[in-house]
ZAKENU-596253 format. One record per residue (C-alpha): chain; x, y, z; residue in one letter. Coordinates in Angstrom, 1 decimal. Each point is the difference from the previous one (the first is absolute). Layout:
# residues N
+-------+--------+--------+--------+------+
: kette :     xx :     yy :     zz : rest :
+-------+--------+--------+--------+------+
:     A :      X :      Y :      Z :    A :
...
+-------+--------+--------+--------+------+
# end
This chain:
# residues 447
+-------+--------+--------+--------+------+
: kette :     xx :     yy :     zz : rest :
+-------+--------+--------+--------+------+
:     A :  172.4 :   33.9 :  112.6 :    M :
:     A :   -0.5 :   -3.3 :   -2.0 :    A :
:     A :    2.8 :   -1.3 :    1.2 :    V :
:     A :   -1.0 :    0.8 :    3.6 :    A :
:     A :   -3.2 :   -1.5 :   -0.7 :    L :
:     A :    1.6 :   -3.1 :   -1.3 :    W :
:     A :    2.0 :    0.0 :    3.3 :    S :
:     A :   -3.1 :   -0.2 :    1.8 :    V :
:     A :   -1.6 :   -2.8 :   -1.7 :    L :
:     A :    3.3 :   -2.1 :    0.0 :    D :
:     A :    0.3 :    0.4 :    3.5 :    N :
:     A :   -3.9 :   -0.7 :    0.5 :    W :
:     A :    1.0 :   -2.1 :    3.3 :    D :
:     A :    1.2 :    3.0 :    2.1 :    T :
:     A :   -2.7 :    2.4 :   -1.1 :    W :
:     A :   -2.5 :   -2.7 :    0.6 :    G :
:     A :    1.2 :   -0.1 :    3.5 :    V :
:     A :    0.2 :    3.5 :    0.3 :    F :
:     A :   -3.9 :    0.6 :   -1.1 :    L :
:     A :   -0.9 :   -3.0 :    1.9 :    A :
:     A :    1.4 :    1.6 :    3.4 :    L :
:     A :   -1.0 :    3.5 :   -1.0 :    T :
:     A :   -3.6 :   -1.0 :   -0.6 :    A :
:     A :    0.1 :   -2.2 :    3.4 :    L :
:     A :    1.4 :    2.6 :    2.0 :    N :
:     A :   -2.6 :    2.4 :   -1.2 :    L :
:     A :   -3.1 :   -2.4 :    1.0 :    V :
:     A :    1.7 :    0.1 :    3.7 :    V :
:     A :    0.3 :    3.6 :   -0.4 :    V :
:     A :   -3.8 :    0.5 :   -1.3 :    L :
:     A :   -1.5 :   -2.9 :    2.4 :    Y :
:     A :    0.1 :    2.4 :    2.9 :    R :
:     A :   -1.6 :    3.1 :   -2.0 :    T :
:     A :   -3.4 :    0.8 :   -1.0 :    R :
:     A :    0.6 :   -1.4 :   -3.4 :    W :
:     A :    1.1 :   -3.6 :    1.3 :    G :
:     A :   -3.5 :   -0.5 :    2.1 :    R :
:     A :   -1.8 :   -1.3 :   -3.2 :    S :
:     A :    2.6 :   -2.7 :   -0.8 :    W :
:     A :    0.8 :   -0.8 :    3.9 :    Q :
:     A :   -2.3 :   -2.9 :    0.3 :    P :
:     A :    1.8 :   -1.6 :   -3.0 :    R :
:     A :    3.3 :    0.5 :    1.8 :    V :
:     A :   -1.1 :   -1.6 :    2.7 :    R :
:     A :   -1.7 :   -2.9 :   -1.6 :    R :
:     A :    3.6 :   -0.5 :   -1.7 :    A :
:     A :    1.7 :    0.0 :    3.4 :    L :
:     A :   -2.6 :   -2.3 :    1.4 :    A :
:     A :    0.7 :   -2.7 :   -2.7 :    R :
:     A :    3.7 :    0.4 :    0.4 :    L :
:     A :    0.2 :    0.0 :    3.8 :    S :
:     A :   -3.1 :   -0.9 :    1.1 :    G :
:     A :   -0.5 :    3.3 :    1.3 :    R :
:     A :   -1.2 :    3.5 :   -1.2 :    S :
:     A :    2.2 :    2.2 :    1.8 :    D :
:     A :    4.0 :   -0.1 :    0.0 :    L :
:     A :    0.0 :   -1.8 :    3.7 :    A :
:     A :    1.8 :   -2.7 :   -1.5 :    W :
:     A :    2.8 :    1.8 :   -1.1 :    L :
:     A :    3.6 :    0.2 :    1.8 :    D :
:     A :    2.8 :    1.9 :   -1.3 :    W :
:     A :    2.4 :   -3.1 :   -0.1 :    R :
:     A :   -2.5 :   -1.2 :   -3.0 :    L :
:     A :    0.9 :    3.5 :   -1.9 :    L :
:     A :    3.7 :   -0.4 :    0.7 :    V :
:     A :    0.1 :   -3.9 :   -1.2 :    A :
:     A :   -1.6 :    1.4 :   -3.3 :    V :
:     A :    2.4 :    2.6 :   -0.2 :    G :
:     A :    3.3 :   -2.1 :    0.8 :    A :
:     A :   -1.5 :   -2.7 :   -3.1 :    V :
:     A :   -0.4 :    3.2 :   -2.2 :    W :
:     A :    3.9 :    1.4 :    1.1 :    F :
:     A :    1.4 :   -3.4 :   -0.1 :    G :
:     A :   -1.3 :   -0.9 :   -3.5 :    A :
:     A :    1.1 :    3.4 :   -1.3 :    F :
:     A :    3.6 :   -0.5 :    1.8 :    G :
:     A :    0.2 :   -3.7 :   -1.0 :    A :
:     A :   -0.8 :    1.1 :   -3.8 :    Y :
:     A :    2.8 :    2.8 :    0.2 :    G :
:     A :    2.4 :   -2.3 :    1.1 :    L :
:     A :   -0.5 :   -3.0 :   -2.4 :    L :
:     A :   -0.4 :    2.3 :   -2.7 :    T :
:     A :    3.1 :    2.2 :    0.5 :    G :
:     A :   -1.6 :    3.3 :    0.5 :    Q :
:     A :    2.6 :    0.7 :    2.9 :    F :
:     A :    2.7 :   -0.4 :   -2.1 :    A :
:     A :    2.3 :    2.9 :   -0.7 :    C :
:     A :   -1.0 :    2.1 :   -3.0 :    R :
:     A :    1.7 :    3.0 :   -1.8 :    A :
:     A :   -1.2 :    3.5 :    0.8 :    N :
:     A :   -2.4 :   -1.0 :    2.5 :    S :
:     A :   -0.1 :   -0.6 :    3.9 :    I :
:     A :   -1.6 :   -3.3 :    1.0 :    N :
:     A :   -1.6 :    0.8 :    3.4 :    D :
:     A :    0.5 :   -3.3 :    1.6 :    P :
:     A :    3.9 :   -0.4 :   -1.1 :    L :
:     A :    0.6 :    3.4 :    1.4 :    G :
:     A :   -1.4 :   -1.0 :    3.3 :    E :
:     A :    1.9 :   -3.1 :   -0.1 :    L :
:     A :    3.3 :    1.8 :   -1.1 :    S :
:     A :   -0.9 :    2.6 :    3.3 :    S :
:     A :   -0.3 :   -2.8 :    2.2 :    G :
:     A :    3.1 :   -2.0 :   -1.1 :    R :
:     A :    1.9 :    3.3 :    0.5 :    A :
:     A :   -1.0 :    0.5 :    3.3 :    F :
:     A :    1.4 :   -3.5 :    0.8 :    W :
:     A :    3.0 :    0.4 :   -2.1 :    A :
:     A :    0.7 :    3.2 :    2.3 :    G :
:     A :    0.0 :    2.6 :   -2.9 :    L :
:     A :   -2.4 :    3.0 :   -0.5 :    N :
:     A :   -3.5 :   -1.6 :   -0.6 :    P :
:     A :   -1.6 :    3.4 :   -1.1 :    F :
:     A :    1.9 :    1.4 :   -2.3 :    A :
:     A :    2.5 :   -1.5 :   -2.8 :    N :
:     A :   -1.3 :   -3.2 :    0.6 :    V :
:     A :    1.3 :   -2.9 :   -2.4 :    P :
:     A :   -3.0 :   -0.7 :   -2.3 :    Y :
:     A :    0.8 :   -2.3 :   -3.3 :    C :
:     A :    3.4 :    1.1 :   -0.8 :    G :
:     A :   -0.7 :    3.5 :    1.2 :    G :
:     A :   -1.4 :    2.2 :    2.9 :    T :
:     A :   -3.5 :    0.8 :    1.0 :    V :
:     A :   -1.2 :    2.2 :    2.8 :    N :
:     A :   -2.5 :   -1.3 :    2.4 :    V :
:     A :   -2.4 :    3.0 :    1.7 :    P :
:     A :   -1.3 :   -1.9 :    2.8 :    Y :
:     A :    1.1 :    0.7 :    3.6 :    G :
:     A :    1.2 :   -2.4 :    2.8 :    L :
:     A :   -3.2 :   -1.7 :    1.0 :    P :
:     A :   -0.5 :   -1.2 :   -3.9 :    A :
:     A :    3.8 :   -0.7 :   -0.3 :    L :
:     A :   -0.3 :   -2.4 :    3.0 :    L :
:     A :   -2.8 :   -1.6 :   -2.0 :    L :
:     A :    2.4 :   -0.3 :   -3.0 :    D :
:     A :    2.4 :   -1.5 :    2.0 :    A :
:     A :   -2.0 :   -2.8 :    1.4 :    L :
:     A :   -1.8 :   -0.7 :   -3.1 :    G :
:     A :    3.5 :   -0.2 :   -1.7 :    A :
:     A :    0.9 :   -3.1 :    1.7 :    L :
:     A :   -2.4 :   -2.1 :   -1.9 :    G :
:     A :    1.1 :    2.0 :   -3.1 :    G :
:     A :   -3.1 :    1.3 :   -2.3 :    L :
:     A :   -2.5 :   -2.3 :    1.5 :    P :
:     A :    1.1 :    0.9 :    3.5 :    G :
:     A :   -0.5 :    3.9 :   -1.5 :    I :
:     A :   -3.4 :   -0.7 :   -1.4 :    L :
:     A :   -1.3 :   -2.0 :    3.4 :    V :
:     A :    1.1 :    3.2 :    2.0 :    V :
:     A :   -1.2 :    2.5 :   -1.9 :    W :
:     A :   -3.0 :   -2.1 :   -0.6 :    G :
:     A :   -0.9 :    0.0 :    3.7 :    A :
:     A :    0.3 :    3.8 :    0.5 :    V :
:     A :   -2.7 :    0.3 :   -2.9 :    A :
:     A :   -2.4 :   -2.5 :    1.5 :    L :
:     A :    0.3 :    1.4 :    3.2 :    S :
:     A :   -2.1 :    3.0 :   -1.4 :    V :
:     A :   -3.1 :   -2.6 :    0.6 :    I :
:     A :    0.3 :   -0.8 :    3.8 :    P :
:     A :    1.2 :    3.7 :    0.4 :    L :
:     A :   -2.9 :    1.2 :   -1.3 :    T :
:     A :   -2.3 :   -2.5 :    2.1 :    W :
:     A :    1.4 :    1.1 :    3.2 :    V :
:     A :   -0.3 :    3.6 :   -1.1 :    A :
:     A :   -3.3 :    0.1 :   -1.4 :    A :
:     A :   -2.2 :    0.0 :    3.1 :    G :
:     A :   -3.2 :   -1.7 :    0.3 :    P :
:     A :   -0.5 :    0.0 :   -3.8 :    D :
:     A :    3.1 :   -1.5 :   -0.6 :    R :
:     A :   -1.2 :   -2.7 :   -2.4 :    R :
:     A :   -1.7 :    2.3 :   -2.7 :    Y :
:     A :    3.0 :    2.1 :    0.0 :    V :
:     A :    2.6 :   -2.8 :    0.0 :    T :
:     A :   -2.0 :   -1.0 :   -3.1 :    V :
:     A :   -0.1 :    3.0 :   -1.4 :    Y :
:     A :    3.9 :    0.3 :    0.2 :    V :
:     A :    0.9 :   -3.6 :   -1.0 :    A :
:     A :   -2.1 :    0.5 :   -3.4 :    T :
:     A :    1.6 :    3.4 :   -0.6 :    S :
:     A :    1.9 :    0.0 :   -3.1 :    V :
:     A :    2.7 :    1.5 :    2.0 :    L :
:     A :    0.2 :   -3.0 :    2.2 :    C :
:     A :   -0.9 :   -2.7 :   -2.6 :    V :
:     A :    1.9 :   -0.1 :   -2.5 :    P :
:     A :    2.3 :    2.9 :    0.8 :    L :
:     A :    1.7 :   -1.1 :    3.5 :    I :
:     A :   -0.4 :   -3.5 :   -0.7 :    T :
:     A :    1.5 :   -0.3 :   -3.5 :    S :
:     A :    2.9 :    1.8 :   -0.3 :    E :
:     A :    2.8 :    1.0 :    2.5 :    L :
:     A :    0.0 :    3.6 :   -0.7 :    G :
:     A :   -3.7 :    0.2 :    1.6 :    G :
:     A :    1.1 :   -2.4 :    2.7 :    A :
:     A :    2.8 :    2.0 :    1.5 :    T :
:     A :   -2.1 :    3.0 :    0.0 :    N :
:     A :   -2.4 :   -1.5 :    1.9 :    A :
:     A :    2.3 :    0.6 :    2.9 :    I :
:     A :   -1.8 :    3.3 :    0.4 :    V :
:     A :   -3.5 :   -0.9 :    0.2 :    P :
:     A :    1.5 :   -2.8 :    2.5 :    V :
:     A :    1.5 :    2.4 :    2.0 :    V :
:     A :   -2.9 :    2.5 :    0.2 :    L :
:     A :   -2.7 :   -2.7 :    0.4 :    L :
:     A :    2.2 :   -1.4 :    3.1 :    A :
:     A :    0.3 :    3.4 :    1.5 :    T :
:     A :   -3.5 :    0.9 :   -0.1 :    I :
:     A :   -0.6 :   -3.4 :    1.8 :    Y :
:     A :    2.6 :    0.4 :    2.3 :    L :
:     A :   -0.9 :    3.5 :    0.8 :    A :
:     A :   -3.4 :   -1.1 :    1.9 :    T :
:     A :    2.4 :   -2.1 :    2.5 :    R :
:     A :    2.6 :    2.7 :    0.5 :    D :
:     A :    0.4 :    2.9 :   -2.0 :    S :
:     A :    3.5 :    1.1 :    0.7 :    V :
:     A :    1.5 :   -3.9 :   -0.8 :    R :
:     A :   -2.0 :    0.3 :   -3.1 :    A :
:     A :    1.7 :    3.1 :   -0.8 :    S :
:     A :    3.4 :   -1.5 :    0.8 :    A :
:     A :   -0.8 :   -3.1 :   -2.3 :    F :
:     A :   -1.5 :    2.2 :   -3.0 :    G :
:     A :    3.1 :    2.1 :    0.2 :    G :
:     A :    2.5 :   -2.7 :    0.2 :    I :
:     A :   -1.4 :   -2.1 :   -2.7 :    L :
:     A :   -1.0 :    3.3 :   -2.1 :    A :
:     A :    3.7 :    0.2 :   -1.3 :    T :
:     A :   -0.3 :   -3.2 :   -2.1 :    A :
:     A :   -2.1 :    2.4 :   -2.0 :    R :
:     A :    0.6 :    3.6 :    0.9 :    F :
:     A :   -3.5 :    1.5 :   -1.3 :    P :
:     A :   -1.7 :   -1.9 :    2.5 :    S :
:     A :    1.4 :    2.2 :    3.1 :    L :
:     A :   -2.5 :    2.6 :   -1.2 :    F :
:     A :   -3.2 :   -1.5 :    1.0 :    P :
:     A :    1.6 :   -1.7 :    2.9 :    V :
:     A :    0.8 :    3.4 :    1.2 :    L :
:     A :   -3.2 :    1.4 :   -0.9 :    A :
:     A :   -2.1 :   -2.7 :    2.0 :    R :
:     A :    1.7 :    0.8 :    3.2 :    T :
:     A :   -2.0 :    3.3 :   -0.2 :    G :
:     A :   -3.1 :   -2.4 :    1.1 :    T :
:     A :    1.7 :   -1.0 :    3.3 :    D :
:     A :   -1.5 :    2.7 :    2.2 :    G :
:     A :    2.4 :    1.3 :    2.6 :    R :
:     A :    2.6 :   -2.8 :   -1.0 :    R :
:     A :    0.2 :    1.5 :   -3.7 :    R :
:     A :    3.2 :    2.1 :    0.5 :    F :
:     A :    1.7 :   -3.0 :    1.6 :    L :
:     A :   -1.3 :   -2.3 :   -2.3 :    G :
:     A :    1.2 :    2.4 :   -2.7 :    F :
:     A :    3.4 :    0.2 :    1.4 :    G :
:     A :    0.3 :   -3.4 :    0.4 :    T :
:     A :   -0.5 :   -0.9 :   -3.4 :    A :
:     A :    2.3 :    2.3 :   -1.1 :    V :
:     A :    2.7 :   -1.2 :    2.3 :    A :
:     A :   -0.6 :   -3.7 :   -1.0 :    G :
:     A :    0.3 :    1.2 :   -4.1 :    F :
:     A :    3.2 :    1.7 :    1.0 :    A :
:     A :    1.6 :   -2.3 :    1.9 :    L :
:     A :   -0.2 :   -2.8 :   -2.6 :    V :
:     A :    0.9 :    2.2 :   -2.5 :    T :
:     A :    2.9 :    1.5 :    1.9 :    G :
:     A :    1.3 :   -3.6 :    0.4 :    A :
:     A :   -0.3 :   -1.0 :   -3.5 :    T :
:     A :    1.9 :    3.2 :   -1.0 :    Y :
:     A :    2.7 :   -0.7 :    2.5 :    L :
:     A :    0.7 :   -3.6 :   -1.4 :    V :
:     A :   -0.5 :    0.4 :   -3.7 :    W :
:     A :    0.4 :    3.9 :   -0.3 :    G :
:     A :   -1.0 :    2.5 :   -2.6 :    S :
:     A :   -1.1 :   -2.5 :   -2.5 :    G :
:     A :   -2.7 :   -1.2 :    2.0 :    F :
:     A :   -1.1 :    3.8 :    0.4 :    L :
:     A :    0.0 :    0.7 :   -3.7 :    T :
:     A :   -1.6 :   -3.2 :   -1.5 :    T :
:     A :   -2.5 :   -0.3 :    2.7 :    V :
:     A :   -1.1 :    3.7 :    0.5 :    F :
:     A :    1.3 :    2.5 :   -2.3 :    F :
:     A :   -0.5 :   -2.0 :   -3.2 :    D :
:     A :   -3.3 :   -0.7 :    0.8 :    Q :
:     A :   -0.7 :    3.4 :    0.7 :    F :
:     A :    1.5 :    0.9 :   -3.7 :    L :
:     A :   -1.8 :   -2.8 :   -1.7 :    R :
:     A :   -1.6 :    1.0 :   -3.2 :    R :
:     A :   -0.6 :   -3.2 :   -1.9 :    S :
:     A :   -3.9 :    0.5 :   -0.6 :    F :
:     A :   -2.9 :    0.7 :    2.2 :    S :
:     A :   -3.6 :   -0.8 :   -0.4 :    L :
:     A :   -1.2 :    3.2 :    1.3 :    N :
:     A :    0.3 :    3.4 :   -1.6 :    V :
:     A :    3.8 :    0.1 :    0.1 :    Y :
:     A :   -0.1 :   -2.9 :   -2.5 :    G :
:     A :   -1.1 :    2.3 :   -2.6 :    I :
:     A :    3.0 :    2.4 :    0.8 :    L :
:     A :    2.7 :   -3.1 :    0.0 :    L :
:     A :   -1.6 :   -1.2 :   -3.2 :    L :
:     A :    1.1 :    3.2 :   -2.1 :    H :
:     A :    3.3 :    0.2 :    2.7 :    N :
:     A :   -1.4 :    3.1 :    1.3 :    A :
:     A :    0.5 :   -0.7 :    3.5 :    L :
:     A :    3.4 :    1.5 :    1.7 :    P :
:     A :    1.6 :   -1.7 :    2.6 :    T :
:     A :    1.3 :    3.1 :    1.6 :    S :
:     A :    0.3 :    0.0 :    3.8 :    L :
:     A :   -2.8 :    3.0 :   -0.2 :    A :
:     A :   -2.7 :   -2.4 :   -1.4 :    V :
:     A :    1.1 :   -2.8 :    2.7 :    T :
:     A :   -0.3 :    2.5 :    2.8 :    G :
:     A :   -3.4 :    0.9 :   -0.9 :    V :
:     A :   -1.1 :   -3.5 :    0.1 :    Q :
:     A :    1.6 :   -0.1 :    3.4 :    A :
:     A :   -1.7 :    2.9 :    1.2 :    A :
:     A :   -3.2 :   -1.1 :   -1.2 :    L :
:     A :    0.5 :   -3.3 :    1.5 :    T :
:     A :    0.8 :    1.1 :    3.3 :    L :
:     A :   -3.1 :    2.7 :   -0.2 :    A :
:     A :   -1.9 :   -3.3 :   -0.3 :    L :
:     A :    1.2 :   -1.8 :    2.9 :    V :
:     A :   -0.2 :    2.7 :    2.4 :    V :
:     A :   -3.5 :    1.1 :   -1.5 :    G :
:     A :   -1.1 :   -3.7 :    0.6 :    V :
:     A :    1.6 :   -0.3 :    3.2 :    F :
:     A :   -1.7 :    3.0 :    1.6 :    V :
:     A :   -3.2 :   -0.7 :   -1.6 :    T :
:     A :   -1.1 :   -3.4 :   -0.4 :    V :
:     A :   -1.1 :   -2.1 :    2.9 :    R :
:     A :   -0.2 :   -3.7 :   -1.8 :    S :
:     A :    3.0 :   -2.1 :   -0.3 :    S :
:     A :   -1.3 :   -1.6 :   -3.4 :    A :
:     A :   -1.1 :    3.2 :   -1.5 :    R :
:     A :    3.4 :    1.9 :    1.2 :    A :
:     A :    1.7 :   -3.0 :   -1.8 :    V :
:     A :   -2.2 :    0.4 :   -3.0 :    A :
:     A :    0.1 :    3.6 :   -0.7 :    L :
:     A :    4.0 :   -0.3 :    0.5 :    T :
:     A :    0.1 :   -2.5 :   -2.3 :    L :
:     A :   -2.0 :    1.5 :   -2.7 :    V :
:     A :    1.7 :    3.5 :    0.6 :    G :
:     A :    3.1 :   -1.7 :   -0.6 :    V :
:     A :   -1.4 :   -1.5 :   -3.4 :    A :
:     A :   -0.9 :    3.3 :   -1.1 :    L :
:     A :    3.3 :    1.9 :    0.9 :    V :
:     A :    2.4 :   -3.0 :   -1.1 :    T :
:     A :    1.7 :    0.7 :   -3.8 :    P :
:     A :    0.3 :   -3.8 :   -0.1 :    F :
:     A :   -3.3 :   -1.6 :    0.6 :    L :
:     A :    0.6 :   -3.8 :   -1.5 :    S :
:     A :   -2.4 :   -2.6 :   -0.3 :    Y :
:     A :    1.5 :   -2.0 :    2.8 :    N :
:     A :    0.1 :    3.2 :    2.3 :    I :
:     A :   -4.1 :   -0.1 :   -0.1 :    L :
:     A :    0.4 :   -3.1 :    2.1 :    V :
:     A :    0.7 :    2.5 :    2.9 :    W :
:     A :   -3.6 :    1.3 :   -0.3 :    L :
:     A :   -2.0 :   -3.4 :    1.2 :    L :
:     A :    0.2 :    1.4 :    3.9 :    P :
:     A :   -2.8 :    2.4 :   -1.6 :    V :
:     A :   -2.3 :   -3.0 :    0.0 :    A :
:     A :   -0.4 :    0.3 :    3.6 :    L :
:     A :   -1.4 :    3.2 :    0.1 :    V :
:     A :   -3.8 :   -0.9 :   -1.6 :    G :
:     A :   -1.8 :   -0.4 :   -2.6 :    P :
:     A :    0.5 :    3.3 :   -2.3 :    R :
:     A :    3.4 :   -0.6 :    0.2 :    A :
:     A :    0.0 :   -3.6 :   -1.0 :    R :
:     A :   -2.0 :    1.4 :   -3.2 :    A :
:     A :    2.7 :    2.8 :   -0.6 :    W :
:     A :    2.7 :   -2.7 :    0.7 :    L :
:     A :   -1.5 :   -2.4 :   -2.6 :    W :
:     A :   -0.2 :    2.6 :   -2.9 :    A :
:     A :    3.7 :    0.9 :    0.8 :    I :
:     A :    1.4 :   -3.4 :   -0.2 :    A :
:     A :   -2.1 :   -0.6 :   -2.9 :    T :
:     A :    0.8 :    3.1 :   -1.8 :    V :
:     A :    3.7 :   -0.5 :    1.1 :    G :
:     A :    0.4 :   -3.2 :   -1.4 :    T :
:     A :   -1.3 :    0.8 :   -3.6 :    V :
:     A :    2.2 :    2.9 :    0.2 :    N :
:     A :    3.1 :   -2.2 :    1.0 :    Y :
:     A :   -1.1 :   -3.1 :   -2.4 :    G :
:     A :   -1.0 :    2.2 :   -3.2 :    L :
:     A :    0.6 :    3.6 :    0.0 :    G :
:     A :    3.6 :   -0.4 :    1.1 :    Y :
:     A :    1.5 :   -3.2 :   -0.6 :    N :
:     A :   -1.8 :   -0.7 :   -3.4 :    L :
:     A :   -1.0 :    3.5 :   -1.7 :    W :
:     A :    2.6 :    2.4 :    1.7 :    A :
:     A :    3.1 :   -2.5 :    0.3 :    W :
:     A :   -0.6 :   -2.1 :   -2.8 :    S :
:     A :   -1.5 :    2.3 :   -2.9 :    E :
:     A :    0.7 :    3.1 :    1.5 :    G :
:     A :   -3.5 :    1.1 :   -0.1 :    V :
:     A :   -0.3 :    2.2 :    3.2 :    V :
:     A :   -3.4 :    1.8 :    0.2 :    W :
:     A :   -1.8 :   -3.3 :    1.5 :    P :
:     A :    2.4 :   -0.2 :    3.1 :    A :
:     A :   -0.2 :    4.1 :    0.5 :    E :
:     A :   -4.0 :   -0.2 :    0.0 :    V :
:     A :    0.0 :   -3.0 :    2.5 :    L :
:     A :    2.8 :    1.9 :    2.2 :    D :
:     A :   -2.7 :    2.8 :    0.3 :    V :
:     A :   -2.8 :   -2.1 :    0.7 :    V :
:     A :    2.1 :   -2.3 :    2.6 :    L :
:     A :    1.2 :    3.3 :    1.5 :    T :
:     A :   -3.8 :    1.3 :    0.0 :    A :
:     A :   -1.0 :   -3.2 :    2.1 :    L :
:     A :    2.9 :    0.6 :    2.4 :    L :
:     A :   -1.3 :    3.8 :    0.7 :    V :
:     A :   -3.6 :   -1.5 :    0.2 :    G :
:     A :    1.3 :   -2.7 :    2.6 :    L :
:     A :    1.8 :    2.7 :    2.0 :    F :
:     A :   -2.9 :    2.3 :    0.0 :    V :
:     A :   -2.6 :   -2.7 :    1.3 :    D :
:     A :    2.4 :   -1.2 :    2.6 :    L :
:     A :    0.5 :    3.5 :    1.4 :    W :
:     A :   -3.8 :    0.5 :   -0.1 :    R :
:     A :   -0.9 :   -3.0 :    1.6 :    S :
:     A :    2.8 :    0.8 :    3.1 :    E :
:     A :   -1.8 :    3.5 :    0.1 :    R :
:     A :   -3.4 :   -1.3 :    0.4 :    R :
:     A :    1.2 :   -2.6 :    2.3 :    G :
:     A :   -0.8 :   -3.2 :   -2.0 :    D :
:     A :    0.7 :   -3.2 :    1.3 :    P :
:     A :    2.6 :   -2.5 :   -1.2 :    T :
:     A :    0.2 :   -3.8 :   -0.4 :    D :
:     A :    3.6 :   -0.2 :    2.0 :    A :
:     A :    0.4 :   -1.8 :    2.9 :    V :
:     A :   -0.1 :    2.4 :    3.1 :    G :
:     A :   -2.0 :    2.4 :   -1.7 :    E :
:     A :   -3.8 :    0.4 :   -0.2 :    P :
:     A :   -1.5 :   -2.0 :   -2.5 :    A :
:     A :   -3.2 :   -0.7 :   -1.5 :    R :
:     A :   -1.9 :   -2.6 :   -2.0 :    A :
:     A :   -2.2 :    1.2 :   -2.8 :    P :
:     A :   -4.0 :   -0.8 :    0.7 :    R :
:     A :   -2.7 :    0.2 :   -2.5 :    P :
:     A :   -1.4 :    3.3 :   -0.6 :    V :
:     A :   -2.9 :    0.7 :    2.7 :    G :
:     A :    0.8 :   -3.0 :    2.1 :    S :
:     A :    0.1 :    0.9 :    3.9 :    T :
:     A :    1.6 :   -3.3 :    0.8 :    A :
:     A :    3.5 :    0.2 :    2.0 :    P :
:     A :    2.8 :    0.2 :   -2.0 :    R :
:     A :    2.0 :   -3.5 :   -0.1 :    P :
:     A :    3.6 :   -0.7 :    1.2 :    A :
:     A :    0.9 :   -1.4 :   -3.6 :    E :
:     A :   -2.3 :    0.5 :   -2.7 :    A :
:     A :   -1.0 :   -3.1 :   -2.3 :    P :
:     A :    2.3 :   -0.6 :   -3.0 :    A :
+-------+--------+--------+--------+------+
# end
């Protein structure tokens, strides 16, 4: 424990940023609750001193993207200049792995399985859309890979903006200050590549307000980048009324078309790497599966995988049949997948960002999940379990994170049964107002 605590002090800058952002994100969450009413005037005065206005009407998504780009660029430049992306023994470097996959594509090799990497080989478990991004980035070497995936990561912000409805400024500020956005997806490529899941889902939610069937086709095709994102895409089609079965079939057809074409070109190595190996992956997990994995007690049998697949299918069908809010359908499915998967890594928590569209209670749950997940991965696993062999802190935090995910899932389900509004575009949205107020709700609440 002492070694771990010293490591925290030695990395005071990293943990200082985490604490500062967690506190800031909590302030954003509490601002819209009864607990935040006492200091709302102080927040408004601070905004007035910074911008000349006491609300967020001055804020544009481009400013948040610019700040995120500077952050991501600084970390990328630091990694390039200090050699952090060089080949290392017994470890896989994400930027180099993506670069190797992109170069294999241009060389006519299999870019998914047995990709030449640092004198050996590596498997890259991302589908065709991600591969094409790797190929584009590889034209510029490592900087090109960072630029391409940095653009994907940062696109979460404008997509949140367009999908969040009339309260877009507040919701986008929440997402931009979440530790799942900064620093996770803007400080490391593992987070940036996983950001393609919320990017696809946010875009699908927005596009569904224009043409639900085309949105389903878009979601099904791009879900091949990370195949679990197909589940919320399919569940969301249940909100399309009389076109829901057409949308469901279109999403399946789009996913199958891209998957089949990829298989025809690269064969079974693609299926094994992108699908089967990921189904059976048992590295570690931040949910209760992690306790079994820490003791090598979770079997890798097909029976276990079959049960997980059955639960996921039941989840998709249940949401498809009962949920009528696009944002809540996506959120429920994402949280359900996080509970069922035996490989809930820290980077995969990024997938949960679309939950922010649902409402203030969901954002409070998401803040707690992001905070506990970060502490569990950074301390429970990286320092105590893996470095010192002390596993009980990680086990405790696995239980806590699972309890938070269950709480969020139940709350989302109850809010659907109650018919609560969401913040997502195309859905009924309500801006908060003081208790007892008879004034009409504004189109967009201040701050």
